[in-house]
Backbone bond lengths (Angstrom), bond angles and torsions (degrees), N, CA, C in turn:
res aa  C-N    CA-C-N  psi(-1)  N-CA   C-N-CA  omega(-1)  CA-C   N-CA-C  phi
1 X - - - 1.387 - - 1.504 110.43 -
2 X 1.348 123.68 140.84 1.431 123.56 177.13 1.605 105.09 -124.08
3 X 1.316 115.82 127.07 1.372 125.74 172.17 1.447 112.35 -99.47
4 X 1.366 121.46 110.25 1.375 122.76 175.92 1.473 114.72 -91.80
5 X 1.308 115.25 124.23 1.490 124.47 -173.58 1.479 114.46 -87.21
6 X 1.300 123.42 146.57 1.402 130.42 173.43 1.508 108.26 -65.31
7 X 1.358 116.39 146.18 1.571 116.83 179.21 1.442 114.48 -60.71
8 X 1.323 115.23 -30.62 1.531 121.74 -176.28 1.460 116.01 -96.59
9 X 1.297 116.08 18.81 1.451 120.07 -177.30 1.615 108.65 -65.12
10 X 1.356 110.43 136.90 1.516 111.70 179.52 1.473 112.49 -85.34
11 X 1.294 111.48 169.08 1.521 117.03 -178.01 1.548 114.16 -63.69
12 X 1.454 111.04 -33.02 1.435 122.58 179.96 1.542 110.19 -70.13
13 X 1.302 118.78 -38.58 1.426 120.30 178.58 1.420 111.16 -74.82
14 X 1.364 121.49 -36.85 1.443 126.70 169.01 1.402 118.18 -47.63
15 X 1.467 108.20 -58.30 1.419 117.10 -178.09 1.586 116.10 -62.39
16 X 1.331 112.85 -33.38 1.523 122.55 174.25 1.625 106.57 -60.50
17 X 1.252 117.59 -51.15 1.429 117.40 178.48 1.549 112.91 -59.09
18 X 1.193 117.95 -47.35 1.473 122.76 177.08 1.465 109.94 -56.50
19 X 1.277 121.98 -50.85 1.457 125.09 -179.20 1.425 112.96 -61.59
20 X 1.350 120.36 -37.29 1.491 123.61 176.32 1.525 110.87 -66.77
21 X 1.240 118.73 -44.24 1.519 123.37 -177.48 1.659 105.13 -58.85
22 X 1.383 111.58 -46.74 1.527 114.70 -176.13 1.491 105.20 -69.11
23 X 1.285 125.88 -34.38 1.480 127.35 -172.91 1.667 105.08 -66.82
24 X 1.356 119.93 -22.53 1.470 123.93 -176.90 1.501 106.46 -90.21
25 X 1.289 121.11 2.23 1.562 122.50 -179.58 1.487 110.82 84.32
26 X 1.352 125.38 16.78 1.329 128.08 -178.51 1.472 113.70 -111.61
27 X 1.384 116.38 161.59 1.470 122.23 -172.71 1.582 109.06 -104.90
28 X 1.358 122.96 119.89 1.316 122.15 169.39 1.577 116.26 -83.79
29 X 1.389 119.03 137.70 1.421 120.84 176.36 1.539 104.10 -123.23
30 X 1.257 120.54 119.56 1.431 126.65 -177.32 1.473 112.94 -94.83
31 X 1.300 118.60 127.24 1.535 123.00 172.33 1.458 109.15 -122.93
32 X 1.378 118.07 118.14 1.344 126.11 -173.49 1.542 114.46 -100.43
33 X 1.243 113.63 107.49 1.508 120.33 -174.33 1.433 112.90 -92.67
34 X 1.274 123.70 177.68 1.402 129.81 -174.23 1.598 110.08 -65.55
35 X 1.324 114.11 -47.68 1.454 120.84 -179.71 1.525 116.78 -88.42
36 X 1.345 112.43 -39.67 1.510 119.00 -174.43 1.539 108.97 -157.12
37 X 1.353 113.98 161.46 1.436 117.02 179.22 1.519 112.81 -110.56
38 X 1.261 120.04 157.59 1.477 124.96 -170.53 1.620 101.45 -133.58
39 X 1.355 112.97 151.04 1.338 121.50 176.05 1.516 114.55 -117.35
40 X 1.317 120.49 115.51 1.444 121.84 176.59 1.432 108.40 -87.36
41 X 1.429 118.68 133.18 1.450 121.28 -174.67 1.504 107.47 -108.66
42 X 1.291 120.34 128.44 1.468 119.89 -176.90 1.535 104.72 -115.64
43 X 1.369 112.31 136.06 1.458 117.07 178.06 1.606 109.82 140.65
44 X 1.228 111.28 -162.09 1.582 118.48 -175.33 1.494 106.17 -70.46
45 X 1.394 115.48 111.51 1.386 122.41 178.61 1.639 114.71 -63.74
46 X 1.204 117.92 -32.33 1.405 117.97 176.39 1.420 115.86 -55.82
47 X 1.489 119.82 -33.27 1.355 122.73 171.77 1.428 115.16 -59.14
48 X 1.323 114.99 -45.80 1.503 121.89 175.82 1.403 117.26 -59.68
49 X 1.420 117.65 -36.61 1.412 122.23 -173.36 1.608 107.66 -65.78
50 X 1.308 112.60 -28.08 1.467 116.34 -175.34 1.565 115.71 -86.72
51 X 1.410 115.86 2.05 1.376 121.23 -173.26 1.517 108.50 -105.15
52 X 1.272 129.86 134.91 1.382 129.83 179.03 1.587 109.29 -81.80
53 X 1.242 118.90 70.17 1.433 119.08 -174.04 1.570 116.39 -66.97
54 X 1.386 109.92 -28.07 1.497 115.10 179.80 1.450 111.34 -59.25
55 X 1.367 123.13 -24.70 1.414 123.58 -167.24 1.551 107.64 -89.63
56 X 1.413 118.73 -10.36 1.442 120.36 177.66 1.526 111.90 -63.44
57 X 1.372 116.29 134.38 1.417 118.61 174.20 1.575 110.53 -54.84
58 X 1.278 116.85 135.09 1.447 119.25 177.18 1.523 115.78 95.40
59 X 1.322 114.21 -10.20 1.495 116.99 -178.94 1.432 108.79 -96.35
60 X 1.360 113.52 127.99 1.432 117.62 -179.21 1.591 112.01 -89.21
61 X 1.406 113.60 -44.55 1.512 118.33 176.86 1.517 108.19 -163.91
62 X 1.365 110.78 157.32 1.537 113.98 174.95 1.534 108.49 -117.04
63 X 1.322 114.55 136.09 1.426 120.21 -173.74 1.471 108.00 -120.43
64 X 1.319 122.07 125.47 1.458 121.42 175.57 1.544 110.79 -76.79
65 X 1.338 121.45 138.80 1.416 127.40 -179.61 1.497 105.66 -94.49
66 X 1.420 112.46 114.35 1.549 116.32 -177.08 1.499 110.26 -81.84
67 X 1.334 120.92 -31.35 1.443 119.90 176.90 1.507 113.47 -67.86
68 X 1.315 122.67 145.72 1.471 126.05 179.93 1.501 108.98 -64.13
69 X 1.261 123.27 -30.20 1.418 130.98 174.15 1.468 110.32 -84.86
70 X 1.303 119.09 115.98 1.482 124.47 -170.80 1.557 107.00 -96.35
71 X 1.262 115.82 -66.89 1.520 121.67 -171.84 1.419 115.66 -62.48
72 X 1.395 115.23 -31.80 1.484 128.05 179.36 1.461 109.25 -65.29
73 X 1.346 116.00 -34.57 1.526 121.24 -160.95 1.465 112.17 -74.94
74 X 1.448 117.82 156.37 1.312 124.58 169.57 1.629 118.56 -62.80
75 X 1.301 107.25 -17.98 1.487 109.38 177.64 1.540 111.22 -72.47
76 X 1.423 110.61 -30.62 1.502 112.50 179.20 1.485 110.00 -77.27
77 X 1.276 119.92 -36.77 1.444 125.26 -176.64 1.571 109.34 -143.86
78 X 1.379 114.10 95.67 1.415 122.77 -176.98 1.533 113.23 -62.11
79 X 1.376 121.14 -32.25 1.408 125.85 178.52 1.493 111.76 -84.13
80 X 1.286 116.07 154.97 1.414 124.47 175.12 1.561 117.00 -65.82
81 X 1.227 116.00 131.80 1.463 117.00 179.03 1.596 106.40 -79.05
82 X 1.293 111.16 138.07 1.499 118.63 175.73 1.496 108.87 -123.18
83 X 1.331 115.09 127.58 1.403 120.21 -173.41 1.583 107.13 -113.44
84 X 1.434 108.07 121.57 1.489 114.24 -178.64 1.591 110.94 -97.66
85 X 1.365 109.70 118.00 1.429 115.81 179.31 1.555 108.45 -120.92
86 X 1.285 114.99 102.87 1.463 122.45 -179.14 1.634 111.89 54.01
87 X 1.399 113.07 41.65 1.482 119.46 -174.81 1.432 115.74 78.02
88 X 1.339 119.14 5.90 1.414 122.15 173.59 1.460 108.95 -95.49
89 X 1.316 126.02 116.72 1.338 127.64 -169.40 1.577 109.37 -104.59
90 X 1.362 114.05 113.05 1.440 119.33 -176.69 1.496 112.43 -102.35
91 X 1.263 118.41 120.54 1.486 118.29 -172.54 1.532 116.92 116.54
92 X 1.350 110.52 -8.98 1.416 115.67 -177.81 1.646 110.94 -98.23
93 X 1.377 112.46 -149.34 1.495 116.97 -177.29 1.480 113.64 -65.43
94 X 1.354 114.27 -37.12 1.454 119.45 -174.06 1.505 114.68 -83.34
95 X 1.289 119.69 130.53 1.529 125.33 175.21 1.452 104.62 -78.53
96 X 1.348 115.87 125.08 1.557 127.95 -177.55 1.547 109.18 -92.43
97 X 1.330 113.06 129.91 1.438 120.16 177.22 1.593 113.92 -102.63
98 X 1.327 112.84 123.67 1.405 118.12 172.14 1.468 112.55 -118.20
99 X 1.303 116.35 132.29 1.477 117.82 -176.50 1.500 116.53 -153.81
100 X 1.218 120.87 161.93 1.531 127.65 178.19 1.494 106.06 154.01
101 X 1.398 112.81 -174.59 1.391 124.19 -177.77 1.525 112.74 -74.09
102 X 1.336 115.16 152.96 1.453 117.02 171.51 1.545 111.00 -61.30
103 X 1.259 114.62 -47.26 1.563 115.98 178.07 1.543 111.50 -120.58
104 X 1.222 111.78 140.87 1.503 121.99 175.74 1.620 104.50 -74.97
105 X 1.362 118.98 113.59 1.438 118.89 -177.91 1.563 112.04 -109.35
106 X 1.241 120.63 -30.94 1.429 126.92 175.74 1.497 115.99 -161.04
107 X 1.318 116.67 160.79 1.376 119.87 172.70 1.577 113.17 -57.82
108 X 1.260 117.82 -47.04 1.485 123.51 -176.95 1.592 109.33 -62.75
109 X 1.321 116.29 -43.54 1.415 124.22 -178.60 1.518 104.42 -59.46
110 X 1.292 119.65 -61.00 1.456 123.73 -172.49 1.579 111.70 -61.73
111 X 1.337 117.78 -40.67 1.465 119.25 -177.56 1.505 107.84 -65.35
112 X 1.376 117.88 -44.07 1.451 117.43 174.91 1.538 114.04 -53.64
113 X 1.340 118.13 -49.64 1.437 119.63 178.55 1.503 115.71 -62.49
114 X 1.351 115.89 -43.65 1.329 119.17 -178.10 1.460 115.37 -62.42
115 X 1.358 117.12 -36.33 1.587 121.96 176.75 1.484 110.36 -64.75
116 X 1.347 118.30 -35.77 1.404 118.27 -175.06 1.549 112.94 -79.66
117 X 1.433 114.85 -38.62 1.526 114.82 -179.48 1.478 108.79 -73.33
118 X 1.232 119.99 -31.37 1.473 125.06 176.06 1.507 111.83 -56.52
119 X 1.383 117.13 -43.86 1.409 124.84 177.40 1.479 106.53 -63.75
120 X 1.272 120.66 -33.77 1.477 123.68 -169.80 1.511 111.38 -83.75
121 X 1.395 114.94 -12.79 1.469 118.62 -179.19 1.364 119.82 117.67
122 X 1.437 122.60 0.74 1.471 128.61 179.01 1.543 108.52 -69.29
123 X 1.204 119.07 136.09 1.503 124.49 177.41 1.520 113.52 -106.34
124 X 1.328 115.77 -20.19 1.415 120.14 -176.14 1.550 112.08 -130.09
125 X 1.315 110.27 126.90 1.512 117.66 -175.96 1.598 109.96 -94.99
126 X 1.375 108.62 121.83 1.521 110.88 177.10 1.577 107.55 -106.03
127 X 1.374 110.47 158.14 1.417 115.80 -178.23 1.531 110.81 -175.52
128 X 1.274 123.80 131.47 1.468 123.92 -174.57 1.535 110.33 -90.88
129 X 1.260 117.96 129.27 1.454 119.23 174.46 1.567 108.20 -109.55
130 X 1.295 117.24 -25.74 1.505 125.22 177.37 1.540 102.99 -121.70
131 X 1.424 117.86 112.42 1.376 123.58 -170.68 1.495 112.30 -106.97
132 X 1.364 121.28 112.61 1.562 121.35 172.52 1.550 107.60 -72.61
133 X 1.311 116.42 110.02 1.485 117.81 179.96 1.505 112.03 -121.04
134 X 1.333 113.31 144.11 1.407 121.06 -170.82 1.597 104.85 -60.61
135 X 1.391 117.59 -43.72 1.449 120.66 -179.30 1.494 111.35 -94.10
136 X 1.291 119.73 135.93 1.505 123.02 177.31 1.545 110.14 -69.59
137 X 1.313 118.69 -11.14 1.460 119.90 -177.51 1.527 111.62 -97.53
138 X 1.314 114.49 -5.64 1.563 122.11 179.77 1.528 105.36 -76.11
139 X 1.376 116.97 158.41 1.316 122.98 174.43 1.536 114.80 -56.87
140 X 1.432 117.56 126.72 1.366 123.48 -174.62 1.538 118.46 -96.43
141 X 1.357 112.52 -3.96 1.432 110.88 -173.29 1.518 115.18 112.94
142 X 1.438 116.31 156.28 1.451 117.28 176.07 1.441 115.04 -89.15
143 X 1.381 117.32 -5.24 1.479 117.83 177.78 1.543 109.45 72.35
144 X 1.378 115.69 -147.09 1.468 119.48 -174.57 1.532 113.50 -59.91
145 X 1.392 116.68 -32.11 1.396 122.50 174.27 1.572 111.59 -54.10
146 X 1.287 111.50 -41.56 1.508 118.74 -175.86 1.566 104.83 -72.85
147 X 1.315 119.59 -38.50 1.453 122.05 -177.16 1.571 107.68 -65.67
148 X 1.412 120.05 -34.25 1.339 119.88 -178.49 1.517 114.48 -71.67
149 X 1.466 109.68 -31.08 1.496 115.21 173.97 1.493 108.43 -71.53
150 X 1.257 120.70 -45.11 1.484 122.77 -179.20 1.472 112.58 -54.18
151 X 1.516 116.91 -49.08 1.393 120.44 -176.97 1.575 108.17 -67.33
152 X 1.345 118.81 -43.24 1.401 118.22 -176.40 1.533 116.35 -63.01
153 X 1.395 114.88 -39.17 1.411 117.87 178.26 1.581 112.68 -70.70
154 X 1.372 112.05 -38.01 1.453 115.00 179.61 1.686 111.37 -64.51
155 X 1.287 113.54 -39.62 1.484 116.82 176.13 1.488 110.21 -61.32
156 X 1.339 118.96 -43.86 1.448 123.55 -173.83 1.622 105.26 -72.06
157 X 1.304 123.53 -27.00 1.429 123.66 -176.64 1.463 109.47 -97.10
158 X 1.349 120.15 -4.81 1.553 121.83 -179.20 1.452 111.34 66.46
159 X 1.394 115.88 46.39 1.477 124.91 175.68 1.411 114.50 -122.03
160 X 1.329 122.45 154.40 1.315 123.39 165.78 1.550 118.09 -79.40
161 X 1.263 123.94 172.13 1.438 124.84 -173.58 1.483 113.30 -123.92
162 X 1.351 118.11 136.61 1.427 123.65 165.17 1.415 115.27 -131.64
163 X 1.338 118.38 132.42 1.574 125.47 -179.61 1.505 108.58 -143.09
164 X 1.280 109.36 163.41 1.490 116.75 -176.75 1.488 112.05 -97.66
165 X 1.406 113.20 141.47 1.434 125.45 174.88 1.566 104.05 -103.82
166 X 1.344 113.03 137.70 1.442 124.47 173.87 1.591 112.55 -112.77
167 X 1.266 113.82 -38.36 1.412 116.29 -167.20 1.690 108.08 -123.11
168 X 1.416 112.20 122.78 1.483 113.44 -175.39 1.565 110.59 -50.21
169 X 1.378 117.76 -32.68 1.498 118.35 -179.41 1.490 114.86 -64.52
170 X 1.460 119.92 -12.26 1.389 122.15 177.42 1.456 114.18 -92.12
171 X 1.279 120.49 4.72 1.436 120.09 -172.50 1.525 112.12 -60.43
172 X 1.237 119.88 -49.22 1.537 123.26 177.59 1.527 111.83 -50.36
173 X 1.400 112.55 -46.60 1.422 122.06 -179.09 1.521 109.29 -60.08
174 X 1.378 118.65 -52.94 1.437 121.93 -178.13 1.469 109.26 -61.74
175 X 1.375 122.98 -44.62 1.432 123.02 179.05 1.487 115.60 -56.13
176 X 1.420 115.44 -32.35 1.420 123.15 176.94 1.616 114.70 -53.70
177 X 1.384 107.89 -44.45 1.501 115.84 -170.08 1.505 112.10 -110.26
178 X 1.246 124.30 -14.74 1.547 126.68 -171.77 1.456 111.42 -112.75
179 X 1.312 113.22 144.91 1.553 122.82 172.11 1.499 109.72 -85.55
180 X 1.260 113.76 -36.51 1.569 117.35 -176.40 1.580 103.85 -127.76
181 X 1.341 114.46 139.05 1.477 122.08 175.85 1.507 106.32 -96.63
182 X 1.228 117.18 123.83 1.611 119.67 175.70 1.531 107.74 -102.21
183 X 1.322 109.34 137.15 1.397 118.55 173.67 1.440 109.64 -113.99
184 X 1.294 119.85 120.06 1.532 125.17 -170.04 1.423 112.03 -76.57
185 X 1.359 116.95 170.91 1.421 119.40 -171.97 1.535 110.22 -73.78
186 X 1.245 118.94 -23.69 1.542 123.03 178.75 1.486 106.44 -70.73
187 X 1.330 120.79 -25.35 1.468 122.99 178.25 1.462 118.90 -102.15
188 X 1.268 120.03 11.62 1.463 125.44 -176.95 1.470 111.37 -50.71
189 X 1.373 114.11 -41.96 1.450 115.66 -175.16 1.475 104.20 -111.53
190 X 1.340 126.11 26.67 1.539 122.08 167.50 1.551 104.48 -78.40
191 X 1.416 111.93 92.50 1.465 112.71 -173.67 1.480 115.10 -69.65
192 X 1.357 122.17 -21.16 1.431 119.45 166.70 1.410 115.85 -60.55
193 X 1.282 114.37 -47.43 1.491 119.90 175.55 1.507 119.01 -61.61
194 X 1.330 112.87 -37.02 1.553 121.17 171.22 1.517 111.80 -59.81
195 X 1.399 109.43 -47.81 1.477 112.10 -179.21 1.580 111.80 -62.60
196 X 1.315 113.21 -43.02 1.493 117.25 177.12 1.541 116.78 -54.19
197 X 1.327 114.26 -50.25 1.476 120.47 -178.03 1.492 107.93 -71.30
198 X 1.256 120.71 -19.55 1.517 121.62 178.31 1.468 109.39 -63.88
199 X 1.302 118.01 -26.03 1.494 121.98 179.93 1.528 114.97 -87.63
200 X 1.310 115.94 -5.34 1.433 125.64 -177.90 1.596 106.98 -76.36
201 X 1.317 117.11 154.44 1.433 124.76 170.43 1.506 107.90 -98.59
202 X 1.149 124.67 3.50 1.438 132.95 176.62 1.503 114.39 -87.11
203 X 1.353 122.08 134.29 1.458 121.81 179.57 1.552 105.82 -67.78
204 X 1.331 114.24 153.03 1.499 128.33 -175.66 1.438 112.69 -123.76
205 X 1.364 112.23 126.50 1.525 117.92 170.94 1.556 104.39 -96.41
206 X 1.288 115.96 121.97 1.479 122.20 178.49 1.448 115.80 -103.18
207 X 1.196 128.83 107.81 1.451 129.80 -175.12 1.593 110.58 -85.82
208 X 1.277 113.60 137.64 1.449 120.96 176.11 1.480 113.96 -63.99
209 X 1.331 114.76 135.62 1.548 119.06 179.25 1.486 107.76 -67.64
210 X 1.335 116.20 155.74 1.490 123.25 -175.83 1.463 111.15 -64.09
211 X 1.315 120.30 -22.61 1.537 114.63 -179.89 1.592 104.84 -131.24
212 X 1.262 117.46 28.01 1.544 118.43 -177.84 1.493 105.01 -85.43
213 X 1.309 112.84 144.98 1.502 122.37 162.79 1.474 111.39 -80.88
214 X 1.278 117.71 160.78 1.471 124.31 177.41 1.457 110.99 -54.32
215 X 1.314 120.67 -40.33 1.374 127.86 -178.60 1.503 107.68 -58.76
216 X 1.358 114.48 -54.55 1.460 122.08 179.94 1.522 115.12 -59.90
217 X 1.305 115.05 -33.76 1.359 123.47 177.28 1.543 111.75 -67.49
218 X 1.249 118.05 -41.93 1.438 123.98 -177.13 1.563 106.10 -75.33
219 X 1.334 118.84 -37.09 1.443 121.36 175.37 1.508 112.76 -60.98
220 X 1.288 114.98 -37.34 1.555 121.10 177.02 1.572 106.65 -61.68
221 X 1.350 114.34 -45.82 1.550 116.37 -178.70 1.550 107.84 -62.08
222 X 1.329 113.39 -37.20 1.491 114.29 -178.05 1.393 116.63 -57.67
223 X 1.362 116.94 -31.12 1.520 122.61 173.93 1.472 107.42 -57.54
224 X 1.267 124.04 -41.49 1.498 122.37 -170.11 1.549 105.62 -79.57
225 X 1.242 121.52 -40.59 1.381 125.34 177.60 1.486 113.31 -62.98
226 X 1.369 116.30 -41.11 1.432 119.29 -175.43 1.617 105.09 -72.82
227 X 1.243 118.39 -18.05 1.530 113.21 -179.38 1.516 108.56 -91.91
228 X 1.380 116.63 1.15 1.453 121.68 172.44 1.555 118.83 107.68
229 X 1.281 113.25 2.35 1.484 117.53 173.61 1.445 110.35 -101.67
230 X 1.406 114.00 108.54 1.486 121.83 -179.98 1.481 115.41 -92.95
231 X 1.306 118.89 -3.28 1.461 126.55 176.55 1.462 112.37 -83.18
232 X 1.263 121.01 72.15 1.349 123.78 -176.19 1.557 111.80 -127.04
233 X 1.356 114.26 137.43 1.480 122.15 179.57 1.433 107.26 -119.73
234 X 1.387 118.40 138.01 1.483 122.52 -175.97 1.540 102.86 -100.66
235 X 1.284 115.57 142.49 1.495 122.86 -173.39 1.615 108.46 -126.87
236 X 1.303 116.50 108.64 1.481 121.25 169.26 1.543 106.54 -81.21
237 X 1.376 115.64 120.59 1.339 122.27 178.04 1.526 115.69 -129.81
238 X 1.315 117.33 28.79 1.452 121.82 178.01 1.585 111.98 86.78
239 X 1.252 113.17 143.22 1.512 120.91 176.95 1.486 111.99 -118.93
240 X 1.299 115.93 163.33 1.399 122.77 -175.27 1.627 107.48 -85.12
241 X 1.217 113.94 125.27 1.490 119.41 176.09 1.615 109.89 -132.86
242 X 1.321 114.45 -170.25 1.506 117.45 -179.13 1.518 108.55 -75.17
243 X 1.251 120.74 -12.05 1.528 120.40 -174.27 1.503 110.18 -75.28
244 X 1.284 124.10 134.17 1.514 128.92 174.54 1.375 115.81 -118.07
245 X 1.334 121.94 14.56 1.470 122.86 177.90 1.527 106.65 -79.51
246 X 1.324 119.34 -26.80 1.398 130.07 -172.22 1.542 105.54 -118.66
247 X 1.332 118.65 158.77 1.490 123.51 179.64 1.567 106.16 -64.18
248 X 1.413 112.15 -49.53 1.493 122.81 178.69 1.482 108.13 -138.19
249 X 1.309 114.59 178.85 1.451 116.63 -179.82 1.603 103.45 -118.41
250 X 1.291 111.39 111.45 1.399 118.11 178.59 1.626 113.61 -65.08
251 X 1.343 114.41 119.98 1.431 119.18 -170.34 1.511 105.66 -93.55
252 X 1.329 116.36 89.72 1.539 123.25 -178.53 1.492 107.78 -69.62
253 X 1.386 115.68 -31.79 1.516 117.08 177.63 1.514 110.59 -60.03
254 X 1.326 120.15 -31.68 1.478 120.40 -175.53 1.452 111.29 -66.71
255 X 1.250 121.51 -24.75 1.492 123.90 -179.20 1.575 111.57 -62.03
256 X 1.321 114.56 -51.18 1.545 121.69 177.98 1.525 107.71 -71.81
257 X 1.240 120.41 -38.07 1.524 120.40 -179.72 1.478 112.13 -65.08
258 X 1.326 116.79 -42.24 1.480 121.91 -179.00 1.533 108.61 -69.23
259 X 1.356 116.20 -43.03 1.481 119.53 -178.72 1.535 108.71 -61.59
260 X 1.386 120.97 -31.64 1.347 121.99 178.22 1.517 112.87 -70.74
261 X 1.357 113.57 -42.97 1.454 122.90 -175.82 1.552 110.96 -77.53
262 X 1.262 120.87 -32.57 1.504 121.34 -165.10 1.473 108.58 -133.89
263 X 1.342 112.92 156.61 1.483 123.52 178.40 1.477 110.58 -88.74
264 X 1.403 119.24 -14.06 1.456 120.53 -171.04 1.452 111.32 -72.61
265 X 1.373 119.20 150.94 1.459 125.06 175.80 1.462 110.67 -61.00
266 X 1.326 122.09 147.62 1.439 128.16 179.83 1.503 108.93 -114.77
267 X 1.336 121.14 118.23 1.419 125.47 175.38 1.605 106.88 -105.92
268 X 1.319 116.24 152.06 1.475 119.47 178.67 1.616 109.95 -124.02
269 X 1.220 112.13 139.74 1.474 123.65 172.81 1.403 114.64 -107.55
270 X 1.329 118.60 88.55 1.421 116.10 -176.33 1.562 114.58 -80.32
271 X 1.297 117.38 -7.60 1.463 121.75 177.47 1.528 113.11 -74.53
272 X 1.365 116.54 -45.25 1.397 121.27 175.37 1.505 107.76 -77.55
273 X 1.304 121.46 -31.81 1.448 127.54 -177.60 1.584 113.17 -60.35
274 X 1.349 114.89 -27.00 1.369 118.92 -177.85 1.614 112.09 -120.79
275 X 1.231 111.46 -39.26 1.534 117.40 -179.72 1.555 110.47 74.26
276 X 1.233 116.23 16.27 1.591 118.90 175.48 1.547 109.04 -141.58
277 X 1.293 109.32 126.13 1.462 116.36 -168.81 1.543 111.13 -63.30
278 X 1.426 114.45 -26.98 1.449 119.07 -176.87 1.597 109.77 -79.02
279 X 1.267 120.08 -5.82 1.522 125.09 178.25 1.471 112.84 -104.47
280 X 1.333 116.16 -15.63 1.502 119.82 -173.81 1.551 110.54 -64.32
281 X 1.323 126.10 -40.58 1.476 120.65 -177.67 1.506 109.94 -67.50
282 X 1.303 117.16 -38.09 1.478 117.51 -179.30 1.577 109.57 -69.88
283 X 1.201 119.68 -36.48 1.561 122.33 176.48 1.436 111.04 -71.21
284 X 1.359 118.86 -32.74 1.479 121.86 -179.58 1.586 106.44 -73.02
285 X 1.377 115.70 -39.11 1.529 116.48 175.77 1.525 113.47 -65.73
286 X 1.232 118.24 -38.73 1.507 122.48 171.24 1.450 112.87 -55.67
287 X 1.299 114.16 -50.12 1.496 120.13 -174.10 1.577 108.56 -63.25
288 X 1.363 115.40 -43.26 1.586 118.03 179.13 1.503 103.76 -61.42
289 X 1.266 118.72 -53.54 1.518 119.92 -175.43 1.625 110.98 -57.15
290 X 1.254 118.33 -27.96 1.429 122.68 -175.88 1.535 110.18 -86.20
291 X 1.367 119.39 -8.42 1.456 119.83 175.02 1.448 119.92 112.78
292 X 1.323 119.76 7.60 1.463 122.10 -179.27 1.643 113.88 -59.50
293 X 1.253 114.82 155.30 1.479 117.99 175.81 1.438 113.83 -97.20
294 X 1.385 124.35 0.79 1.317 123.63 -176.80 1.554 111.50 177.54
295 X 1.295 116.54 159.02 1.450 122.24 174.39 1.579 111.85 -122.21
296 X 1.317 115.34 145.96 1.449 118.60 174.38 1.538 102.47 -126.65
297 X 1.344 114.70 117.90 1.490 119.18 -167.71 1.644 108.94 -132.94
298 X 1.317 112.59 137.92 1.395 115.26 177.63 1.512 117.75 -83.94
299 X 1.266 118.22 126.67 1.549 123.63 -173.83 1.476 100.34 -129.05
300 X 1.316 111.73 137.83 1.438 123.65 172.22 1.523 113.26 -143.24
301 X 1.326 115.93 144.16 1.447 119.21 -173.45 1.503 109.79 -86.20
302 X 1.342 120.60 -13.55 1.453 120.14 175.07 1.510 109.48 -150.32
303 X 1.421 113.00 71.60 1.473 119.54 -177.37 1.493 115.54 -47.27
304 X 1.282 119.06 -36.73 1.540 124.76 -175.21 1.601 107.66 -54.38
305 X 1.270 115.27 -39.00 1.427 118.59 -174.38 1.520 110.60 -109.29
306 X 1.353 116.33 19.24 1.504 113.85 178.24 1.527 112.40 -69.31
307 X 1.292 117.44 147.29 1.483 123.62 -179.20 1.453 111.80 -75.26
308 X 1.329 118.01 -16.29 1.600 120.49 177.91 1.546 105.14 -165.28
309 X 1.308 110.32 141.86 1.422 126.35 173.26 1.583 114.42 55.62
310 X 1.307 115.60 38.98 1.445 122.19 -178.83 1.658 108.88 -66.35
311 X 1.303 113.50 -33.56 1.500 117.97 -176.75 1.383 114.97 -63.20
312 X 1.429 116.19 -23.99 1.515 118.67 -175.22 1.477 110.90 -115.47
313 X 1.329 120.56 11.49 1.493 123.59 178.82 1.517 109.25 -93.55
314 X 1.317 110.58 137.19 1.502 116.23 173.14 1.488 111.66 -84.99
315 X 1.429 114.43 145.50 1.400 116.71 167.90 1.538 109.46 -72.28
316 X 1.426 114.32 156.60 1.480 115.20 -174.20 1.570 110.29 -58.01
317 X 1.305 122.21 -34.76 1.463 119.03 -176.87 1.567 110.72 -69.28
318 X 1.328 118.94 -33.13 1.390 123.09 178.39 1.485 111.96 -70.72
319 X 1.403 112.80 -34.33 1.378 114.26 176.35 1.551 113.39 -70.53
320 X 1.215 119.30 -34.44 1.512 123.81 171.72 1.516 109.67 -55.29
321 X 1.358 113.22 -52.38 1.502 116.50 175.07 1.454 117.46 -52.53
322 X 1.397 114.75 -39.72 1.506 123.00 -179.21 1.482 107.86 -62.16
323 X 1.291 117.19 -46.77 1.589 126.02 -172.15 1.497 101.05 -61.61
324 X 1.331 120.33 -45.65 1.590 119.65 -174.43 1.533 103.88 -60.99
325 X 1.282 118.66 -42.89 1.526 115.58 -176.89 1.447 112.44 -68.44
326 X 1.285 122.36 -39.18 1.395 120.05 -179.50 1.489 115.83 -74.41
327 X 1.268 117.00 -22.11 1.473 124.23 168.31 1.570 110.31 -61.20
328 X 1.238 117.52 -39.22 1.479 122.54 -176.56 1.519 106.56 -71.31
329 X 1.329 114.81 -44.84 1.413 120.20 176.77 1.526 119.83 -61.94
330 X 1.187 109.82 -40.69 1.552 123.97 175.79 1.541 109.98 -63.44
331 X 1.367 116.71 -43.02 1.445 119.25 178.01 1.498 111.43 -66.01
332 X 1.353 113.81 -37.34 1.492 120.60 179.94 1.519 114.77 -64.15
333 X 1.244 115.07 -21.26 1.455 119.67 -177.63 1.670 111.08 -113.46
334 X 1.228 109.54 15.12 1.457 113.89 177.53 1.408 118.94 78.15
335 X 1.317 119.96 23.18 1.462 128.29 175.03 1.484 112.98 -117.75
336 X 1.409 113.78 -174.99 1.431 119.48 178.01 1.546 105.48 -132.31
337 X 1.241 112.22 161.07 1.501 120.19 175.74 1.529 115.58 -149.03
């Protein structure tokens, strides 16, 4: 249920509405817009239906939310959410570029990559310290040592940091080193993890599960917002289909569908979406044309010897070429990159 407040509502009227909602055992979530504020109410809707909310002073109208995801929906917040990370605004006019290796391997490796992608226009450095691998015998990441390298290189390069969390018990550790917490596709419906990061003050990048519908994807995001963390980005990274020419099938349709249904920024991962480095630039171009708010791309200075995902990693020079292309596309659709 959405309660639309009058522009001239007083603080006393506002506080009274909030207190009433809480007294019914429900949770109020406030969204302050440019012209007016609204209150999204979370909880048993039958309770709300029995309350004459329209008669409360300061209430303009009450709108039922038909979608099962309430806080994520455009009904709750018609305008786009813009997340500010160290002056980097995600969800605005500018398309944000996140890049780096799948796995942090060494200081020298990451420093070399960071310097090159920074010159090309990347603002956020990605790198995995805890790696979810299909095989238990594959490289699992450097752990906290990797996080220290990631943070150190990012600070030296003047970039923000994004890295993946796998275990709820690692949240405090990840928060210490990273500006953005990434939840991978395999953990999209790890509800214990979603609830844990919902309590964090750090922005979250939530990746779509490999077989998740858009509705399931948005419901997973709802867990994070319902816990109080509204700094959520949705990442389309390809879904599993019958096609086996590519690692996954990048769902370009999802970008526009999600933007229609939700106010949250949409990031696209063309590296996992294709699984082939020579398809990444084309997929990235399509994502920008479809309206994404940012890209997260795997870049490695020596893909042949990469400890993970070398086959889908761009060399730094190829990444630079890709950025030039997406800048042209962004300009054509009235945006920047």
